[in-house]
C-alpha positions as CSV (number, residue, x, y, z in Angstrom):
1,X,-4.3,7.5,11.4
2,X,-3.7,4.9,8.7
3,X,0.0,5.9,8.5
4,X,0.4,5.3,12.3
5,X,-1.2,1.9,12.1
6,X,1.1,0.9,9.2
7,X,4.1,2.0,11.2
8,X,3.0,0.0,14.2
9,X,2.7,-3.2,12.0
10,X,5.8,-2.4,10.0
11,X,7.9,-4.8,12.0
12,X,8.3,-7.9,9.8
13,X,7.3,-9.8,6.7
14,X,3.8,-10.1,8.1
15,X,3.4,-6.3,8.2
16,X,2.1,-6.4,4.6
17,X,-0.6,-8.9,5.5
18,X,-1.6,-6.9,8.6
19,X,-1.7,-3.7,6.6
20,X,-4.2,-5.3,4.2
21,X,-6.3,-6.5,7.1
22,X,-6.3,-3.0,8.7
23,X,-7.2,-1.4,5.4
24,X,-10.1,-3.8,5.0
25,X,-11.3,-3.0,8.5
26,X,-11.2,0.7,7.9
27,X,-13.1,0.3,4.6
28,X,-15.8,-1.8,6.4
29,X,-16.2,0.8,9.0
30,X,-16.3,3.6,6.5
31,X,-19.0,1.8,4.5
């Protein structure tokens, strides 16, 4: 699932920022 999200946001320089935001959201949900 994370890989899919990364691919969706892998569309520019801001993709790295979005990737971090998504990872933080997943961690918050998991916790």
